[in-house]
C-alpha positions in Angstrom: -42.6 -12.0 29.7 -44.4 -10.1 27.0 -43.0 -9.6 23.4 -44.4 -7.1 21.0 -43.4 -5.6 17.7 -43.8 -1.9 17.2 -42.9 0.3 14.4 -41.4 3.6 15.5 -40.5 6.3 13.0 -36.9 7.1 13.2 -35.2 10.1 11.7 -31.9 9.8 9.9 -29.6 12.4 8.6 -27.3 12.2 5.7 -24.5 14.8 5.5 -22.7 15.5 2.3 -19.4 17.3 2.0 -21.3 20.5 0.9 -23.0 20.5 4.3 -26.4 19.7 2.7 -28.6 18.3 5.5 -31.1 15.7 4.3 -33.6 14.5 6.9 -35.5 11.4 6.1 -37.6 9.1 8.1 -37.5 5.3 7.9 -39.6 2.8 9.8 -37.6 0.5 12.0 -39.2 -2.6 13.5 -38.3 -3.0 17.1 -38.5 -6.1 19.4 -39.9 -5.1 22.8 -39.4 -7.1 26.0 -40.8 -6.4 29.4 -39.6 -7.5 32.9 -39.8 -6.3 36.5 -37.0 -4.4 38.0 -34.7 -6.1 40.6 -34.8 -9.3 38.6 -31.9 -11.6 39.6 -28.7 -11.8 37.5 -28.7 -14.7 34.9 -32.4 -14.3 34.1 -33.2 -15.5 30.6 -34.9 -12.5 28.9 -35.6 -14.0 25.5 -34.1 -16.0 22.6 -33.1 -13.4 20.1 -32.3 -15.8 17.3 -35.7 -17.3 17.5 -37.5 -14.0 17.7 -35.5 -12.6 14.7 -36.0 -15.8 12.7 -32.3 -16.5 12.5 -30.7 -19.9 12.4 -28.9 -21.4 15.4 -25.3 -20.2 15.3 -25.9 -17.5 12.7 -25.5 -14.9 15.4 -22.0 -16.2 16.1 -21.0 -16.4 12.4 -22.2 -12.9 11.7 -20.4 -11.4 14.7 -23.5 -10.4 16.6 -23.1 -7.9 19.5 -25.3 -5.8 21.7 -24.8 -2.0 21.7 -26.1 -0.3 24.8 -26.9 3.3 25.1 -25.2 4.6 28.2 -22.7 3.1 30.5 -24.8 0.3 31.8 -24.5 -3.1 30.1 -27.4 -5.0 31.6 -27.7 -7.6 29.0 -25.4 -10.3 27.7 -25.9 -12.2 24.4 -25.0 -15.8 24.0 -24.2 -15.9 20.3 -24.2 -19.7 20.1 -27.6 -20.3 21.6 -29.2 -16.9 20.8 -30.2 -16.4 24.5 -30.4 -12.9 25.9 -29.4 -13.1 29.5 -29.6 -10.5 32.3 -26.1 -9.5 33.3 -26.8 -7.2 36.2 -29.8 -6.7 38.5 -31.7 -3.6 37.2 -33.0 -0.8 39.4 -35.7 1.1 37.6 -35.3 4.1 39.9 -31.6 4.4 39.2 -31.9 3.8 35.4 -35.0 5.9 34.7 -35.9 8.0 37.8 -39.4 9.3 37.5 -39.7 8.6 33.8 -42.5 6.4 32.9 -42.5 4.1 31.1 -38.9 3.0 31.8 -37.7 1.7 28.4 -34.0 0.8 27.9 -33.1 0.8 24.2 -30.2 -1.2 22.8 -29.3 -2.4 19.3 -28.3 -5.8 17.9 -25.6 -5.4 15.2 -24.9 -8.1 12.7 -22.1 -8.1 10.1 -21.6 -9.7 6.7 -23.8 -8.0 5.7 -24.2 -5.2 8.2 -27.7 -5.3 9.8 -29.3 -3.6 12.7 -32.2 -4.5 15.0 -33.8 -2.2 17.5 -34.6 -3.9 20.8 -36.5 -2.3 23.7 -36.5 -3.6 27.3 -39.2 -2.1 29.5 -38.7 -2.3 33.3 -41.9 -2.5 35.3 -41.9 -1.0 38.8 -42.1 -3.1 41.9 -42.8 -1.8 45.4 -39.2 -1.8 46.6 -39.1 1.7 48.3 -41.0 3.0 51.3 -42.3 6.5 51.5 -39.9 8.9 53.2 -40.5 12.4 54.6 -37.8 15.0 54.1 -37.6 15.7 57.8 -38.3 13.7 60.9 -40.3 16.5 62.4 -42.4 19.3 61.1 -43.3 22.4 63.1 -46.6 24.2 62.7 -47.5 27.4 64.5 -51.3 27.8 64.6 -53.1 30.7 66.2 -55.5 29.9 68.8 -58.2 31.8 67.0 -57.9 29.5 63.9 -61.4 28.4 62.9 -62.4 24.8 62.4 -62.0 23.9 58.7 -58.7 25.9 58.4 -56.3 24.0 56.2 -52.6 23.8 57.0 -50.2 22.5 54.3 -47.8 19.7 55.2 -44.7 18.5 53.4 -45.2 15.5 51.3 -43.4 12.2 51.6 -41.1 11.1 48.7 -41.4 7.6 47.1 -39.1 6.7 44.2 -41.6 4.1 43.0 -44.2 5.1 40.5 -47.8 4.4 39.7 -49.7 2.5 42.3 -46.4 1.8 44.2 -46.0 5.5 44.9 -47.6 7.3 47.9 -51.4 6.9 47.7 -52.7 8.1 51.1 -51.8 10.1 54.2 -53.1 9.4 57.8 -52.6 11.1 61.1 -52.6 9.7 64.5 -56.0 9.9 66.3 -56.6 13.3 68.0 -59.4 15.7 68.9 -58.4 18.6 66.7 -57.1 17.6 63.3 -57.5 15.2 60.4 -55.5 14.8 57.2 -56.8 15.2 53.6 -54.9 13.7 50.7 -54.8 15.7 47.5 -53.3 15.0 44.0 -51.1 17.3 41.9 -51.3 17.7 38.2 -48.5 15.1 37.8 -50.4 12.6 39.9 -48.3 12.9 43.0 -50.1 13.0 46.4 -49.6 15.6 49.1 -51.3 16.0 52.5 -53.1 18.9 54.2 -53.9 19.2 57.9 -57.5 20.3 58.5 -58.5 21.8 61.9 -61.6 20.1 63.3 -61.9 21.8 66.6 -60.7 25.2 67.8 -57.5 25.3 69.7 -57.0 26.9 73.1 -53.5 27.9 73.9 -54.2 28.1 77.6 -55.7 24.7 77.6 -53.1 22.9 75.4 -50.2 25.1 74.0 -48.6 22.3 72.0 -49.7 19.1 70.2 -47.7 16.2 68.7 -49.1 14.2 65.9 -47.8 11.3 63.8 -48.2 11.7 60.1 -48.1 8.5 58.1 -47.7 8.1 54.3 -48.8 4.8 52.7 -48.1 3.6 49.2 -50.3 1.4 47.0 -47.9 -1.6 46.7 -48.7 -5.1 47.7 -47.9 -5.4 50.5 -48.1 -1.6 51.1 -45.2 0.2 52.6 -45.3 3.4 54.8 -43.3 6.1 56.3 -43.9 8.5 59.2 -42.9 11.9 60.5 -43.7 13.9 63.6 -45.9 17.0 63.4 -45.3 19.3 66.3 -48.0 22.1 66.6 -47.4 25.2 68.7 -50.5 27.3 69.5 -49.8 31.0 69.3 -51.7 34.1 70.2 -54.0 35.9 67.8 -52.9 36.9 64.4 -55.9 37.3 62.3 -54.2 38.1 58.8 -52.2 35.5 56.9 -49.6 36.5 54.4 -50.9 36.4 50.7 -48.7 36.2 47.6 -49.2 38.6 44.7 -49.4 35.6 42.3 -50.5 32.1 43.1 -48.2 30.7 40.3 -44.9 32.0 39.2 -43.3 30.8 35.9 -39.8 31.5 34.9 -37.2 30.2 32.4 -33.5 29.9 33.1 -30.6 28.8 30.9 -28.8 25.6 32.1 -25.5 27.4 32.0 -26.5 30.1 34.5 -23.8 30.7 37.1 -24.2 29.9 40.8 -26.0 32.5 42.9 -27.8 33.8 39.8 -31.1 35.5 40.5 -33.9 33.2 39.3 -37.0 35.0 40.6 -38.3 37.3 43.3 -41.6 36.3 45.0 -43.6 38.8 47.1 -46.2 38.2 49.8 -48.2 40.9 51.8 -49.5 40.7 55.4 -52.1 43.2 56.4 -51.1 42.8 60.1 -48.9 45.3 61.6 -45.9 45.0 63.8 -44.3 41.7 64.2 -47.4 40.0 62.9 -46.9 41.7 59.6 -43.3 40.6 59.1 -43.2 37.9 56.5 -40.5 35.2 56.2 -40.1 33.3 53.0 -39.0 29.6 52.7 -38.9 26.8 50.2 -41.8 24.6 51.3 -42.3 21.9 48.8 -40.5 20.9 45.6 -40.8 18.2 43.1 -37.5 16.7 44.2 -36.0 16.0 47.5 -33.1 18.2 46.7 -33.6 21.5 44.8 -30.7 23.5 43.3 -32.4 26.7 44.5 -32.4 28.8 47.7 -34.7 31.7 48.8 -33.9 34.7 50.8 -36.2 34.7 53.9 -36.5 38.5 53.9 -36.5 39.6 50.2 -38.0 36.5 48.6 -35.3 36.3 46.0 -34.8 32.8 44.7 -31.2 32.2 43.6 -29.3 29.3 42.1 -27.2 27.3 44.5 -26.3 24.3 42.3 -25.5 23.6 38.7 -28.4 23.0 36.3 -28.3 20.3 33.6 -31.1 20.3 31.0 -30.2 16.8 30.0 -30.8 15.6 33.6 -33.8 17.7 34.6 -35.4 20.4 32.4 -38.3 21.3 34.7 -38.6 22.2 38.4 -41.8 22.9 40.4 -41.7 24.1 44.0 -43.9 25.8 46.6 -42.9 28.9 48.5 -44.3 29.7 51.9 -44.6 33.2 53.4 -45.2 33.1 57.1 -45.7 35.9 59.6 -44.5 35.9 63.1 -47.9 35.0 64.3 -47.8 31.6 62.6 -50.1 32.5 59.7 -48.8 31.6 56.3 -49.6 31.6 52.6 -48.1 29.8 49.7 -47.6 30.0 46.0 -46.2 27.7 43.3 -43.1 28.4 41.3 -42.5 26.6 37.9 -38.9 26.9 36.6 -38.1 25.7 33.1 -34.5 25.0 32.3 -33.5 26.1 28.8 -31.1 24.0 26.9 -27.8 25.5 25.7 -25.3 23.8 23.5 -23.0 22.5 26.2 -22.6 18.9 25.1 -20.3 18.0 22.2 -21.4 15.2 19.9 -20.2 11.8 20.9 -18.9 9.2 18.5 -18.9 5.5 19.4 -17.1 2.9 17.3 -19.1 -0.4 17.1 -17.0 -2.2 14.5 -13.5 -1.4 13.1 -11.4 -3.0 10.4 -7.8 -1.7 10.5 -6.6 -3.6 7.4 -8.4 -3.6 4.0 -7.2 -5.7 1.0 -6.5 -3.7 -2.1 -8.6 -4.1 -5.2 -11.8 -4.8 -3.2 -14.7 -2.9 -4.8 -16.4 -1.8 -1.6 -15.1 -2.8 1.8 -16.6 -1.9 5.2 -14.0 -0.1 7.3 -16.0 0.9 10.4 -19.5 1.0 11.9 -20.1 3.8 14.4 -22.9 5.8 16.0 -23.2 9.5 17.0 -25.2 11.0 19.8 -25.8 14.4 21.3 -27.9 14.7 24.5 -28.8 18.3 23.7 -32.2 19.2 22.1 -33.3 21.0 19.0 -30.6 22.3 16.8 -28.1 21.7 19.6 -28.7 18.0 19.2 -28.8 17.8 15.4 -25.5 16.5 14.1 -23.4 16.7 10.9 -21.0 13.9 10.2 -18.2 14.1 7.6 -14.7 13.0 6.5 -11.9 14.6 4.5 -13.0 15.1 0.8 -9.7 13.9 -0.6 -9.9 10.3 0.5 -11.5 7.4 -1.4 -14.0 6.7 1.4 -17.7 7.3 1.9 -20.0 7.7 4.9 -23.3 5.9 4.5 -26.2 6.3 7.0 -27.5 2.9 8.0 -29.8 2.9 11.1 -30.9 5.9 13.1 -27.6 7.7 14.0 -25.5 4.8 12.8 -23.1 5.2 9.9 -20.9 2.8 7.9 -17.5 4.0 6.6 -16.8 2.2 3.3 -14.3 2.4 0.5 -15.4 4.4 -2.5 -13.8 1.9 -4.9 -10.8 -0.5 -5.1 -7.7 0.8 -3.3 -4.1 0.5 -4.6 -1.5 -0.2 -2.0 1.3 0.7 -4.3 -0.1 4.2 -4.7 -0.9 4.6 -1.0 -0.5 2.0 1.8 -2.1 3.9 4.7 -5.0 6.3 5.3 -5.7 8.4 8.3 -9.4 9.1 8.2 -10.7 11.8 10.5 -14.4 11.5 11.2 -15.8 14.9 12.3 -19.1 15.2 14.1 -20.6 18.7 14.6 -23.9 19.8 16.0 -26.0 22.7 14.7 -26.1 24.7 17.9 -24.5 28.0 18.7 -21.7 27.9 19.2 -21.2 24.7 17.2 -19.4 21.9 19.1 -17.3 19.4 17.3 -15.8 16.0 18.1 -13.3 14.2 16.0 -12.1 10.6 15.8 -9.2 9.4 13.6 -9.1 5.9 12.2 -5.9 4.5 10.7 -6.5 2.1 7.8 -3.8 -0.1 6.4 -4.1 -1.3 2.8 -2.9 -4.9 2.7 -1.1 -6.2 -0.4 -2.4 -8.6 -3.0 -0.3 -9.9 -5.9 -1.4 -7.5 -8.6 1.9 -6.4 -10.0 4.2 -8.5 -12.1 7.9 -8.1 -11.8 9.3 -5.4 -14.1 12.8 -5.5 -15.5 14.9 -2.3 -15.2 15.6 -2.8 -19.0 13.6 -4.4 -21.7 16.9 -5.9 -23.1 20.4 -6.3 -21.8 23.6 -6.4 -23.7 26.6 -8.1 -22.1 30.2 -8.1 -23.3 32.4 -11.1 -22.6 36.0 -11.4 -23.7 36.7 -14.8 -25.2 38.8 -17.4 -23.4 37.2 -16.4 -20.2 37.6 -18.5 -17.1 34.7 -20.8 -16.3 32.0 -19.6 -13.8 32.9 -16.0 -14.7 30.3 -13.4 -13.6 29.4 -11.6 -16.8 26.6 -9.4 -15.7 23.5 -8.9 -13.6 19.9 -8.5 -14.6 17.5 -6.8 -12.2 13.7 -6.7 -11.8 11.5 -4.9 -9.3 8.1 -5.8 -7.9 6.1 -3.0 -6.2 4.2 -5.6 -4.1 5.2 -6.7 -0.6 6.4 -9.8 1.1 6.2 -13.0 -0.9 4.3 -11.1 -3.6 7.5 -9.2 -4.2 10.0 -12.0 -3.8 11.5 -12.5 -7.3 13.0 -15.7 -8.6 15.1 -15.5 -11.8 15.4 -18.2 -14.4 16.6 -19.0 -17.9 13.8 -19.5 -20.4 14.0 -22.2 -23.0 15.6 -21.1 -26.3 14.2 -21.7 -29.7 17.6 -22.4 -31.2 18.3 -26.2 -31.1 21.9 -25.7 -32.0 22.5 -23.5 -28.9 22.8 -25.5 -25.7 22.1 -22.6 -23.3 22.4 -24.7 -20.2 26.1 -25.5 -21.0 26.9 -21.8 -21.6 25.1 -19.7 -19.1 23.7 -20.1 -15.6 21.8 -17.6 -13.5 21.5 -17.0 -9.7 17.8 -17.4 -9.0 18.0 -15.0 -6.1 19.9 -12.0 -7.4 19.9 -12.3 -11.2 23.7 -12.7 -11.6 24.7 -14.4 -14.9 27.7 -16.6 -15.1 29.5 -18.1 -18.1 29.9 -21.8 -17.4 32.7 -22.4 -19.9 35.3 -20.5 -21.9 33.8 -18.8 -25.0 35.5 -18.7 -28.4 34.9 -15.7 -30.5 35.8 -17.5 -33.7 33.2 -20.2 -32.9 30.4 -18.1 -31.4 30.5 -14.4 -31.8 27.1 -13.6 -30.3 24.0 -15.3 -28.9 20.7 -14.3 -27.4 18.4 -15.8 -24.8 15.6 -14.8 -22.5 15.4 -14.6 -18.7 12.3 -14.7 -16.6 11.4 -13.0 -13.3 8.7 -14.7 -11.3 7.2 -13.6 -8.0 6.0 -15.9 -5.2 2.5 -14.5 -4.9 -0.8 -16.1 -5.6 -1.5 -16.0 -8.5 2.1 -16.2 -9.7 3.0 -13.3 -12.0 6.1 -13.1 -14.2 7.9 -11.2 -16.9 10.8 -11.7 -19.2 13.6 -9.8 -20.8 16.0 -10.4 -23.7 19.7 -10.8 -23.0 22.2 -10.4 -25.8 25.8 -11.6 -25.2 28.5 -10.3 -27.4 31.8 -12.2 -27.3 34.8 -9.8 -27.6 37.7 -11.0 -29.6 41.0 -11.6 -28.0 44.3 -11.8 -29.9 44.5 -15.6 -29.5 45.2 -16.5 -33.1 48.5 -15.9 -34.9 48.5 -15.0 -38.6 48.3 -18.0 -40.9 50.2 -17.9 -44.2 48.1 -19.2 -47.1 50.6 -18.5 -49.8 53.3 -19.4 -50.3 52.8 -22.7 -48.6 55.7 -23.9 -46.4 57.3 -27.3 -46.8 60.5 -28.1 -45.1 61.4 -30.9 -47.6 60.6 -28.7 -50.7 60.9 -25.0 -50.0 58.9 -22.7 -52.2 60.9 -21.1 -55.0 60.1 -18.1 -57.1 61.8 -17.3 -60.5 63.1 -13.8 -61.1 64.5 -12.7 -64.4 67.7 -10.9 -64.1 66.4 -8.1 -66.3 63.7 -7.2 -63.7 63.3 -3.5 -63.2 63.2 -2.0 -59.6 59.8 -2.5 -58.1 59.3 -5.7 -60.0 56.7 -7.9 -58.2 58.4 -11.1 -57.3 55.5 -12.7 -55.4 52.8 -11.8 -52.9 52.5 -13.3 -49.5 48.9 -14.1 -48.6 48.0 -14.5 -44.9 44.9 -14.5 -42.8 44.1 -14.1 -39.1 41.0 -15.6 -37.6 40.7 -12.8 -35.1 38.8 -9.7 -35.8 39.3 -5.9 -35.7 42.7 -4.7 -35.0 43.7 -8.2 -33.9 43.3 -9.2 -37.6 45.2 -6.2 -39.1 48.3 -7.7 -40.6 51.6 -6.1 -41.5 54.4 -7.7 -43.4 58.1 -7.3 -42.8 61.3 -8.6 -44.4 63.2 -9.9 -41.5 66.2 -11.5 -43.2 67.5 -11.8 -46.8 70.6 -13.3 -48.5 71.4 -10.0 -49.9 69.9 -7.1 -47.9 68.7 -4.2 -50.1 67.8 -6.2 -53.1 64.2 -7.0 -52.0 61.6 -5.1 -50.1 58.1 -6.1 -48.7 55.2 -3.8 -48.8 53.9 -3.7 -45.2 50.2 -3.7 -45.9 49.7 -6.1 -48.8 52.7 -8.5 -48.5 54.0 -7.8 -52.0 57.7 -8.7 -52.4 59.3 -6.5 -55.0 62.8 -5.7 -56.2 64.5 -2.6 -54.7 67.1 -2.2 -57.5 68.4 -3.5 -60.8 69.9 -6.9 -60.7 73.6 -7.4 -61.7 75.8 -10.3 -62.7 77.4 -10.1 -59.3 74.2 -10.9 -57.5 73.9 -14.5 -56.3 71.7 -16.7 -58.5 69.6 -17.8 -55.5 68.3 -15.8 -52.6 66.6 -16.8 -49.4 64.1 -14.4 -47.9 62.6 -14.7 -44.3 59.4 -12.7 -44.0 57.4 -12.1 -40.8 53.6 -11.5 -40.7 52.4 -9.8 -37.6 48.9 -8.8 -36.4 48.0 -5.6 -34.5 46.8 -7.3 -31.3 48.1 -6.8 -27.8 50.4 -8.7 -27.4 51.0 -9.0 -31.1 51.3 -12.5 -32.7 53.3 -13.3 -35.8 54.1 -16.0 -38.3 57.1 -16.4 -40.6 57.5 -17.6 -44.1 60.7 -18.5 -46.0 60.9 -17.7 -49.7 63.5 -18.8 -52.2 64.1 -16.6 -55.2 66.0 -18.0 -58.2 67.4 -15.6 -60.8 67.0 -16.6 -64.4 67.8 -14.9 -67.7 64.3 -15.3 -69.2 61.2 -17.5 -69.4 61.6 -18.8 -73.0 63.7 -21.6 -71.6 63.1 -21.4 -67.9 65.5 -23.1 -65.7 63.5 -25.6 -63.7 65.7 -27.8 -61.7 64.8 -31.4 -61.3 63.0 -32.4 -58.1 66.1 -34.2 -56.8 68.2 -31.1 -57.4 65.7 -29.1 -55.5 66.0 -31.6 -52.7 69.9 -31.0 -52.8 70.6 -27.2 -52.8 74.4 -27.8 -53.2 73.8 -29.4 -56.6 71.7 -26.5 -57.8 74.7 -24.2 -58.0 76.8 -26.7 -60.1 73.9 -27.3 -62.5 73.4 -23.6 -62.9 77.1 -23.1 -63.8 76.9 -25.9 -66.4 73.9 -24.4 -68.0 75.4 -21.0 -68.2 78.5 -22.3 -70.0 76.4 -24.2 -72.4 74.4 -21.1 -73.0 77.4 -19.0 -73.8 78.7 -21.5 -76.2 75.4 -21.8 -78.0 75.2 -18.0 -78.2 78.7 -17.7 -79.7 78.1 -20.4 -82.3 74.9 -19.2 -83.5 75.3 -15.5 -83.0 75.0 -14.7 -86.6 72.0 -17.0 -87.1 70.4 -15.4 -84.0 70.8 -11.9 -85.5 69.0 -13.0 -88.6 66.3 -14.8 -86.9 65.9 -12.4 -84.0 63.6 -10.0 -85.9 61.4 -12.8 -87.2 61.1 -14.5 -83.9 60.3 -11.3 -82.1 57.6 -10.4 -84.7 56.0 -13.8 -84.3 56.0 -13.5 -80.5 54.5 -10.0 -80.7 51.7 -11.3 -83.0 51.0 -14.1 -80.6 51.0 -11.8 -77.6 48.6 -9.5 -79.4 46.2 -12.4 -80.1 46.2 -13.5 -76.4 45.6 -10.0 -75.1 49.2 -9.6 -74.1 49.1 -12.2 -71.4 49.0 -15.9 -71.0 46.6 -17.2 -68.5 47.3 -20.5 -67.1 45.8 -22.6 -64.3 47.7 -25.5 -63.0 50.1 -26.8 -60.4 53.7 -25.8 -59.9 56.1 -28.6 -60.2 56.6 -30.7 -57.1 60.0 -29.4 -56.4 58.5 -25.9 -56.0 55.2 -26.4 -54.3 54.0 -29.5 -52.4 50.3 -29.9 -52.9 49.9 -33.5 -51.7 52.4 -34.0 -49.0 52.6 -32.0 -45.8 51.3 -28.8 -47.3 47.9 -27.4 -46.3 46.8 -25.9 -49.7 44.7 -28.5 -51.4 43.2 -26.4 -54.2 44.9 -25.0 -57.3 45.7 -21.3 -57.7 44.9 -19.3 -60.7 47.8 -17.0 -61.8 48.6 -14.9 -64.7 52.1 -14.9 -66.3 53.1 -12.1 -68.7 56.2 -13.0 -70.7 58.2 -11.0 -73.3 60.6 -12.3 -75.9 63.6 -10.3 -74.7 65.1 -9.7 -71.3 62.5 -7.1 -70.4 60.3 -7.1 -67.4 58.1 -10.1 -66.6 55.1 -9.7 -64.3 53.3 -12.3 -62.1 49.8 -11.4 -61.1 48.2 -13.8 -58.5 44.5 -13.9 -58.4 42.5 -14.5 -55.3 43.0 -18.0 -54.1 40.2 -20.4 -54.0 40.2 -21.2 -50.2 37.8 -23.7 -48.8 35.7 -22.5 -45.8 36.9 -25.3 -43.7 40.4 -23.9 -43.8 39.3 -21.0 -41.6 37.3 -23.1 -39.2 40.2 -25.4 -38.1 43.7 -24.2 -39.3 
């Protein structure tokens, strides 16, 4: 076994999309091995790992593989040990024919990174073939007048072996008339010629039979034989002679069958039948020739298909023989011209069908291109579509690497169909295409995205627990677990808001549920954030704001603030009998904890002791007189008022008001508490006071007239100094308003009383009550 390193210049071509052809040469270092043909299967050729300087096992980890040129896979690589083992017994004659030296080239391809090594295996010839003549018998017709020393050509034996193992010598069986001379052609092959030593005599011996033996130079030598039968003919003293001793012609390999290749011509000076010349193919470089010659005309025509890639040169000998047995010969050299009849071939060595996105440069495929044609017919252009993010990089001889131009984005495009086009430069141009489908695999590079940056949900108060109040939604453009979204409630920054007791979320679909009934009056709105997290690696998430607005329901009835109701001491207002129509008796003050139209209040007089005497303004609750009072009107009136809101269904509250008619406020009639607690006694006390008043008026009538003017003037002066009104803040007597019993009003009211000295009108103006905030929180 011999190992040698040789540097052989290799030509590479780089093809850009503008069809710019760049030829460049790069030295490649090849490892060459040599072995004899017919070596048995399993033979250890070499240890590649050791010869390449690689570690044990590195061939396996880097996916080493052998790429053979052609269909024969003679070698097998053990990637664990690095041994290169013979897989099939090689036959040099089958693999290389007459080509010498017989070198089989193959490549060792490594990945991660991609690396190529050129390896040559030379098969040396052994003597495994014996010489063989094309025919078992050769017939020679020799005139009896042939002179000693005349040379007669013989057909050569064929031996597929080469060099010293090919035919080296010819011998003939012992005889009295002939011996054999061995000659060499320009290509080194040997051929025999029969030389006449002694004149023939047809009458003495009309026919001779000789044995011609061809011996090769092998060790031990091998031989082959044929029979040479010689017929002695009468005199024919002129042999045919060709016009040219050598004919040279060129023929395209795609020439049709029966195409005329060449016409050879020979002349014979003899006359008659001795001058008739017959042509025949006598000797060719191969056992089988794709040519045939017309015996009469000398036209050489094509009888079989030509293939430049198989054989591009033919040599043959043409014999012209006359009927007398004389002959002449010439040589014909036929050169087969190459035509572009082979399309380029593309062979995939390595293919990755799935590429992760976001990888800067990924190797998709490693492939080689080949074209057995020659010249421009064998020059190749390799390209892909120009709208794809991929590049073709030349790597080693006619090897290319298909790589990504940059990071890919699966969300933009998940699949690429890459068509690799290989074209030669011949005429016409032949093309071969191969389509590769590349899938872009997903990585978790997209966070979930909510369909809205914020959500506003409306929930009517007093909802049922576990009510579905809305759904949030997020999308993730990734795939699989990278797009599986889990929803969650994020911690709130408001310590007073216990979000976990209010809201829950379905982690799978983002549905939000109210865990308990909401109360608009206690919590009108609240905000929180929700998160959407995928299940990729790394985990990505996003969040959105959710605002919940509680809608008011008409669940609170109006609440009367004034006058306060006390069953043991009903509220009583004083009304002077001289009041004009429209006189403000009192004002009912009510509130509603609801909002909107649910809190719009309207007032209505539902029932009165004397209908038509009082009226209530619907929007402000003012109770006013509708007409003048008369003596016939009852001194005490009971009014039942209703306060209603505008909700659906409407809610209401009622208030009872007692109105006591008096003659004036100079000596207001204020019943004692116990009288107020006994309504039947109020009427008797009132009658008594009226009788006393009439008596007093009658007795002091004259005095009253005299003092009337003075008293009135004094009062006017007093009123003027006070601005016309007396402002008082204080409590009503217990028999009118209960401020410490069962009543709910714990603060004083500020009111304004405007009094006159006569029986004119008297106005009560109630200021805004001072209402504690706690009253609205828990009525």
